[in-house]
C-alpha positions in Angstrom: -87.5 -53.7 57.7 -84.8 -55.3 59.4 -81.3 -55.5 58.0 -77.8 -55.6 59.4 -76.5 -51.8 58.8 -72.8 -51.6 57.8 -70.7 -51.8 60.9 -68.5 -48.9 59.6 -71.4 -46.3 60.1 -71.1 -46.4 63.8 -68.0 -44.2 63.9 -68.7 -42.5 60.7 -68.4 -39.0 59.8 -69.2 -37.5 56.4 -68.0 -34.6 54.6 -70.2 -33.4 51.5 -68.2 -32.1 48.7 -69.8 -30.0 45.7 -67.4 -31.1 43.1 -67.7 -27.7 41.0 -66.6 -25.7 43.5 -64.2 -27.6 45.7 -60.7 -27.4 43.7 -59.9 -26.7 40.3 -56.8 -29.0 39.2 -57.0 -28.5 35.4 -57.6 -24.7 35.6 -61.1 -24.3 33.5 -62.6 -22.3 36.5 -64.7 -25.5 37.5 -63.8 -27.8 40.3 -63.2 -31.5 39.1 -62.3 -35.1 40.4 -58.8 -34.6 40.1 -59.2 -31.6 42.4 -60.8 -33.6 45.0 -58.0 -36.4 44.6 -55.2 -33.7 45.2 -56.8 -32.3 48.4 -57.3 -36.0 49.9 -54.4 -35.0 52.4 -56.6 -32.3 53.8 -59.4 -34.1 53.8 -58.0 -37.0 55.6 -56.4 -34.1 58.1 -60.5 -33.4 59.1 -60.6 -37.1 60.2 -63.8 -37.5 58.3 -64.5 -41.2 57.2 -66.7 -40.9 54.3 -67.6 -38.4 51.2 -70.8 -37.6 49.7 -70.3 -35.9 46.3 -73.1 -34.1 44.5 -73.9 -35.4 41.0 -70.9 -36.1 38.8 -72.6 -37.9 36.3 -72.9 -36.4 32.4 -75.3 -33.6 32.4 -76.3 -30.3 30.6 -76.2 -29.0 33.6 -79.4 -27.1 33.8 -79.9 -28.0 37.6 -76.0 -28.3 38.5 -75.9 -32.1 37.6 -79.5 -33.1 39.1 -80.5 -33.5 35.5 -78.7 -36.5 34.5 -77.9 -37.5 30.9 -75.9 -40.5 31.2 -75.9 -42.3 34.4 -73.0 -44.6 33.4 -70.8 -41.8 32.6 -68.8 -39.1 34.4 -69.4 -35.7 33.3 -66.6 -34.4 31.3 -65.8 -31.2 33.0 -65.1 -33.2 36.0 -63.0 -36.0 34.5 -63.4 -39.6 33.5 -64.9 -42.6 34.7 -60.9 -43.5 35.1 -60.4 -40.5 37.5 -63.5 -41.5 39.4 -61.8 -44.9 39.9 -58.2 -43.4 41.0 -60.1 -41.3 43.5 -61.8 -44.2 45.2 -58.9 -46.5 45.1 -56.9 -43.7 47.0 -59.8 -42.6 49.3 -60.0 -46.3 50.3 -56.2 -46.4 50.9 -56.5 -43.7 53.3 -59.8 -45.2 54.9 -62.3 -42.7 53.5 -65.3 -44.2 51.7 -66.7 -42.8 48.4 -70.6 -42.2 48.2 -72.2 -40.7 44.9 -75.5 -38.7 44.5 -78.2 -40.9 43.0 -80.5 -38.9 40.9 -83.4 -41.6 40.1 -86.7 -39.8 40.4 -86.2 -38.1 36.8 -83.4 -37.6 34.3 -82.7 -34.7 31.9 -84.6 -34.0 28.6 -81.2 -34.8 27.0 -81.1 -38.2 28.2 -81.2 -40.7 25.3 -84.2 -42.3 27.1 -86.3 -39.4 27.4 -85.6 -38.5 23.6 -86.6 -42.1 22.6 -89.9 -41.6 24.6 -90.6 -38.1 22.7 -91.0 -40.2 19.6 -94.6 -40.6 18.3 -94.1 -44.4 17.5 -94.0 -46.7 20.0 -90.4 -48.2 21.5 -88.8 -49.6 24.4 -88.7 -46.1 26.2 -92.4 -44.8 25.5 -93.4 -45.8 28.9 -90.1 -44.9 30.7 -91.6 -41.5 31.5 -95.2 -40.3 32.7 -96.9 -39.1 29.5 -100.5 -38.5 29.5 -102.6 -39.6 26.5 -102.9 -36.4 24.5 -101.4 -33.2 24.3 -104.9 -31.8 25.2 -104.9 -33.7 28.4 -103.5 -31.6 31.1 -102.8 -34.3 33.4 -102.9 -34.9 37.4 -103.4 -31.4 39.2 -101.0 -33.1 41.8 -98.1 -33.2 39.4 -96.8 -30.4 36.6 -96.7 -31.3 33.1 -95.0 -29.7 30.1 -97.1 -29.5 26.8 -96.5 -29.4 23.2 -92.5 -30.3 23.8 -92.3 -33.2 21.2 -94.0 -34.9 18.1 -95.3 -37.3 20.8 -99.0 -36.8 21.3 -98.9 -36.1 25.3 -97.4 -33.9 27.7 -94.8 -35.4 30.0 -94.7 -34.8 33.8 -91.9 -33.3 35.6 -90.4 -33.6 39.1 -88.9 -30.1 39.5 -87.6 -27.9 36.8 -89.4 -28.6 33.2 -85.9 -30.0 31.9 -86.5 -32.9 34.6 -88.9 -35.2 33.3 -90.4 -38.0 35.9 -89.3 -41.2 35.4 -92.3 -43.7 35.4 -92.4 -46.3 38.9 -96.1 -46.2 38.2 -98.9 -45.1 40.5 -100.0 -46.4 43.7 -103.8 -45.9 42.7 -104.0 -45.2 39.3 -107.0 -43.0 38.2 -109.3 -45.0 35.7 -110.2 -41.9 34.3 -106.7 -41.4 33.4 -105.5 -44.3 31.3 -101.8 -43.0 31.0 -101.4 -43.6 34.8 -100.0 -46.8 35.0 -99.8 -49.5 38.0 -96.5 -50.4 39.8 -96.3 -53.6 38.3 -96.9 -52.6 34.6 -94.1 -53.2 32.2 -92.9 -49.6 31.7 -92.2 -49.2 35.7 -90.9 -52.6 36.0 -88.1 -51.7 33.1 -87.7 -48.5 35.3 -86.8 -50.6 38.5 -84.7 -52.6 36.6 -82.7 -49.9 35.3 -82.5 -48.6 38.8 -80.4 -51.6 40.1 -78.3 -51.7 37.0 -77.1 -48.2 37.6 -76.3 -49.0 41.3 -74.9 -52.2 40.5 -72.3 -50.3 37.7 -70.9 -48.1 40.1 -70.9 -50.6 43.4 -69.0 -53.0 41.2 -66.6 -50.2 40.6 -65.9 -49.7 44.2 -68.5 -46.9 45.4 -69.5 -47.3 48.9 -73.0 -46.1 48.6 -75.4 -43.5 47.6 -77.3 -40.6 48.8 -80.7 -40.6 46.8 -82.2 -37.6 45.6 -86.0 -37.1 46.2 -86.2 -40.7 47.5 -89.8 -40.2 48.5 -90.8 -39.1 44.9 -90.9 -42.2 42.9 -94.2 -43.7 42.9 -97.0 -41.3 42.2 -100.3 -40.8 44.0 -99.0 -42.8 46.7 -100.6 -42.0 50.2 -98.0 -42.4 53.0 -95.5 -43.4 50.5 -96.7 -47.0 51.2 -95.5 -48.5 47.2 -92.5 -46.1 47.5 -91.4 -47.9 50.7 -92.0 -51.2 49.2 -90.0 -50.4 46.1 -86.8 -49.2 48.3 -87.2 -52.3 50.4 -86.8 -54.3 47.5 -83.7 -52.4 46.3 -82.3 -52.5 49.9 -82.8 -56.4 50.1 -81.0 -56.9 46.9 -78.1 -54.3 47.8 -77.6 -55.8 51.2 -77.3 -59.3 49.7 -75.0 -58.4 47.0 -73.3 -55.3 48.5 -73.3 -55.8 52.4 -71.0 -52.7 53.3 -72.6 -50.3 51.0 -74.8 -47.6 52.6 -77.8 -46.1 51.3 -78.8 -42.4 52.6 -82.0 -40.9 51.8 -83.2 -37.4 50.9 -86.6 -38.0 52.4 -87.0 -35.6 55.6 -89.1 -38.3 57.2 -86.7 -41.0 59.2 -89.5 -43.0 60.2 -90.7 -43.6 56.7 -87.3 -43.6 54.9 -85.6 -46.0 57.6 -88.8 -48.0 57.4 -88.2 -48.3 53.5 -84.7 -49.8 54.2 -82.3 -46.8 54.2 -79.7 -46.6 56.5 -79.7 -42.7 57.1 -82.4 -40.1 56.7 -81.7 -36.4 57.5 -83.5 -33.9 59.4 -83.8 -31.1 57.0 -85.5 -27.7 56.2 -88.8 -29.7 54.6 -90.3 -33.0 55.8 -90.4 -33.4 59.6 -90.4 -30.4 61.5 -87.6 -29.7 63.9 -84.1 -28.4 61.7 -85.6 -25.1 61.0 -86.0 -24.4 65.1 -82.5 -25.7 65.3 -80.6 -23.8 62.9 -82.5 -21.9 60.4 -85.6 -19.6 61.8 -85.1 -16.2 63.2 -85.8 -17.6 66.8 -83.8 -20.6 66.1 -81.9 -22.2 69.4 -78.6 -21.5 67.8 -78.7 -17.5 67.5 -77.0 -15.2 69.8 -79.8 -12.9 70.4 -83.5 -13.7 70.1 -82.9 -17.5 70.4 -85.8 -19.9 71.7 -85.3 -23.2 73.5 -84.0 -26.4 72.3 -87.5 -28.0 72.4 -88.8 -27.1 69.0 -86.0 -29.3 67.6 -85.5 -31.7 70.7 -89.4 -32.9 70.7 -89.5 -34.0 66.9 -86.2 -35.4 66.9 -86.8 -37.6 70.1 -90.2 -38.9 68.4 -88.3 -39.8 65.1 -85.7 -41.4 67.3 -88.4 -43.5 69.2 -89.8 -44.5 65.7 -86.4 -45.8 64.3 -84.4 -47.1 67.1 -82.1 -49.8 66.2 -82.9 -49.9 62.5 -81.3 -46.7 61.1 -79.7 -43.5 61.7 -80.8 -39.8 61.6 -78.3 -37.2 60.4 -78.5 -33.6 61.7 -76.3 -31.9 58.9 -74.3 -28.6 59.3 -76.0 -27.3 55.9 -76.0 -28.6 52.3 -76.4 -27.3 48.7 -80.0 -26.5 49.0 -80.0 -24.1 52.1 -78.1 -21.3 53.9 -74.5 -22.2 55.2 -73.9 -22.1 59.0 -72.2 -19.0 58.6 -75.4 -16.6 57.9 -77.4 -14.1 59.5 -74.7 -12.4 61.5 -73.0 -15.7 63.1 -69.4 -15.6 63.9 -66.9 -18.2 64.3 -67.2 -18.4 68.1 -71.0 -19.4 67.4 -69.9 -21.9 64.9 -67.9 -23.4 67.6 -70.6 -23.6 69.7 -73.1 -25.2 66.8 -69.9 -27.8 66.0 -69.7 -28.8 69.5 -73.5 -29.9 69.6 -73.5 -31.5 65.8 -70.2 -33.5 66.4 -71.2 -34.9 69.6 -74.9 -35.7 68.7 -76.2 -39.1 68.0 -76.5 -40.5 64.7 -74.3 -39.7 61.7 -72.8 -36.3 61.3 -72.3 -34.7 57.8 -70.3 -31.8 57.5 -71.0 -29.3 54.3 -67.4 -28.4 52.7 -66.4 -25.0 53.8 -68.6 -24.9 56.8 -65.3 -26.2 58.8 -63.8 -22.8 58.3 -66.7 -20.8 58.6 -67.3 -19.9 54.7 -70.0 -17.2 54.6 -73.4 -17.7 52.9 -73.3 -15.0 49.9 -76.6 -13.1 49.4 -78.0 -11.9 45.9 -75.7 -13.9 43.7 -77.4 -14.3 40.2 -78.4 -17.7 39.7 -76.0 -20.6 38.4 -77.3 -23.7 37.0 -80.5 -23.6 38.8 -79.5 -22.4 42.1 -81.6 -19.1 42.3 -81.8 -18.4 46.1 -79.5 -21.3 46.9 -76.5 -20.2 44.7 -74.9 -18.3 47.6 -74.1 -21.7 49.4 -72.4 -23.3 46.6 -69.3 -20.7 46.2 -65.8 -22.1 45.7 -64.0 -23.5 48.5 -61.4 -21.0 50.3 -58.0 -22.6 50.2 -55.5 -19.6 50.8 -55.0 -15.9 50.2 -53.6 -16.2 46.9 -55.4 -15.7 43.5 -59.1 -17.0 43.7 -58.4 -18.2 47.4 -56.4 -20.8 45.8 -59.6 -22.5 44.2 -58.5 -22.1 40.6 -55.8 -20.5 38.5 -58.2 -19.2 35.9 -59.3 -16.0 35.3 -62.2 -14.7 37.7 -64.8 -14.5 34.8 -64.1 -18.1 34.2 -64.9 -19.3 37.7 -68.1 -21.5 38.3 -69.2 -19.0 40.7 -67.4 -15.9 42.4 -65.3 -16.2 45.6 -66.5 -14.3 48.4 -65.5 -10.7 47.7 -64.8 -9.4 51.3 -61.0 -8.4 52.1 -60.6 -10.8 54.8 -62.4 -14.2 54.3 -61.7 -17.3 56.3 -59.1 -19.9 54.3 -57.6 -23.4 55.3 -54.2 -21.9 55.0 -55.0 -19.4 57.6 -56.5 -21.7 59.9 -54.6 -24.6 59.7 -51.8 -24.4 62.3 -53.7 -22.0 64.6 -54.9 -24.2 67.5 -57.9 -21.7 68.1 -59.4 -21.9 64.8 -62.7 -23.2 64.0 -60.9 -25.9 61.8 -58.8 -27.1 64.4 -62.1 -27.3 66.7 -63.8 -29.3 64.3 -60.8 -31.6 64.0 -60.5 -31.9 67.8 -64.3 -32.8 68.0 -64.0 -35.4 65.2 -61.0 -37.0 67.3 -63.0 -37.0 70.4 -66.0 -38.6 68.5 -63.7 -41.2 66.9 -62.2 -42.0 70.3 -65.3 -42.9 72.2 -68.2 -45.0 71.3 -70.2 -42.7 73.8 -70.0 -39.9 71.0 -70.6 -42.3 68.3 -74.0 -43.1 66.4 -75.4 -45.3 68.9 -74.1 -43.8 71.9 -77.1 -43.2 74.4 -78.5 -39.6 74.5 -79.6 -38.6 78.0 -81.2 -34.8 78.0 -80.4 -33.0 81.3 -81.2 -29.7 81.1 -83.8 -28.3 78.5 -86.1 -25.4 79.5 -88.4 -24.4 76.6 -88.0 -20.6 77.5 -84.2 -20.7 78.1 -81.3 -20.8 75.2 -79.1 -23.5 77.0 -79.0 -27.3 76.8 -77.1 -29.9 78.4 -77.0 -33.8 77.9 -75.0 -36.8 78.3 -73.6 -39.0 75.8 -72.9 -42.6 77.2 -71.7 -45.8 76.1 -71.3 -48.6 78.9 -69.6 -47.0 81.9 -68.1 -44.1 79.9 -70.1 -40.8 80.3 -69.4 -37.4 78.8 -71.5 -34.1 79.7 -71.9 -31.8 77.0 -73.5 -27.8 77.5 -74.0 -25.1 75.1 -75.1 -21.5 75.4 -75.6 -20.2 71.9 -76.9 -16.7 73.8 -74.7 -13.8 74.5 -76.2 -13.6 77.6 -74.7 -15.5 80.6 -76.4 -18.3 82.3 -76.2 -20.4 85.1 -77.9 -24.1 85.2 -78.3 -26.4 87.8 -77.6 -30.2 87.2 -78.9 -32.4 89.8 -77.4 -35.8 90.4 -74.2 -34.9 88.4 -70.9 -34.2 89.8 -68.1 -32.9 88.0 -65.3 -30.4 88.1 -63.1 -28.4 85.8 -60.2 -30.7 85.9 -62.6 -33.1 83.7 -63.0 -30.7 81.0 -62.2 -32.2 77.6 -63.1 -29.5 75.4 -64.6 -26.4 76.4 -64.6 -22.2 76.4 -66.5 -20.0 78.8 -68.1 -22.8 81.1 -67.1 -23.6 84.6 -68.2 -26.2 87.1 -69.0 -25.9 90.5 -69.7 -29.2 92.4 -72.3 -29.2 95.1 -73.3 -31.9 97.6 -74.9 -34.0 95.0 -75.3 -31.5 92.1 -73.3 -29.3 89.8 -73.8 -25.7 88.8 -72.7 -24.6 85.4 -71.6 -21.2 85.1 -71.8 -20.2 81.3 -70.6 -17.1 79.7 -72.4 -15.8 76.6 -71.6 -18.1 73.6 -70.1 -20.8 75.6 -69.4 -24.7 75.4 -67.9 -27.3 77.3 -67.4 -31.4 77.1 -66.8 -33.0 80.5 -65.8 -36.3 81.1 -68.1 -37.9 84.0 
């Protein structure tokens, strides 16, 4: 699908905010929209150009807001629709765009649509969700069903937890033996599609700049290759591009080839779907390990394969982390390690996404009790650490009122401690974002030329290029010093833009990089 992408994406840098953990303005222990509003100075100081807010709609919060009870109303714990509008207006004044999390594969069991669908008598919402024909019909084994929940004689399908009934977008290949499986063009699925557009239109018309779509590939069931789901999103994207040409659509798909074919502007390489991300940041032998790490190939090969299938039609994001898996600061990593990682992430093609707190090196907290369906993900959702005052400056509430506990260690990274330290991780991130914004070579469509990538060595060097402007980026995440030769490249240390621990020695027609352990360098060629 070829559509013109919003021009502002070329230099975009996103910052993901988990609203309940960012800043508590009203003092109830839970972050809110006014908290984000009052931290816009800080957000602007990072240099980011867009925010992705995790779900902020009305919800019983059995899954942290990914169980929506009303798509048209901001959750009261975050504020009001007027508060969101005020945040959008002020962010726009500062050149920052706002994207909301759109959860359209399922709702909460508390949603009025689902309550109506539970009724035994037929009504306009009876087919808004997927129900079997009888409570004794256990349904399709490829899906999960809850039985005996309501007076309705049937079982409902879920997408994740029991409290998240799957909305009915139809089945690509309905099983004739299962008459409750409706086709994608049946009245119920068509009504659900219309409501999807209504929701998007409501918020786009109020100034929102786009959406990150949760579980974007999950809509149509029994859909090999996601063909019908892709067709559905193509229709939505055509409509959105016509009505709101500068709005962006970001997918949680984990397969850029499919997602971008469906019309999405951005898809992520993540811990699921297309392989590669785990070999970069998550596995025990991933590239960014100071000991025992592997080469870059486990990430680079699948990444380049996806680029070849999506080039010119959309962007691939390699995020620092998100609310569903471990932060960068885990498994023994230090601020020095994170400087190397951010050097890579913020000079890489596509669109960077920074998860709140990663820019100061907040830690993943192990073994926290589950909160709102977080389970083993809870430790990556703890409150932002602003200063050394009470509750790390997140909230004036008592500790037992906090949404989640603050990192209990005596010395924790904070914004205040790093703000004016030129050597801090925070200011390293700021410098990299500024460098990215200053040169098209580092932006989304700048050309990538891998120079040094040995399957058995944990070093990597590559060129970013736009027209005649070229930069060399080299990283060594290992504690072991290394020396690599780059043939056909001539640089000297006077051309170093940002770096630590790398020296260049020029040969006749080559350059040797001498790299200390855990080092990085960016050179203008």
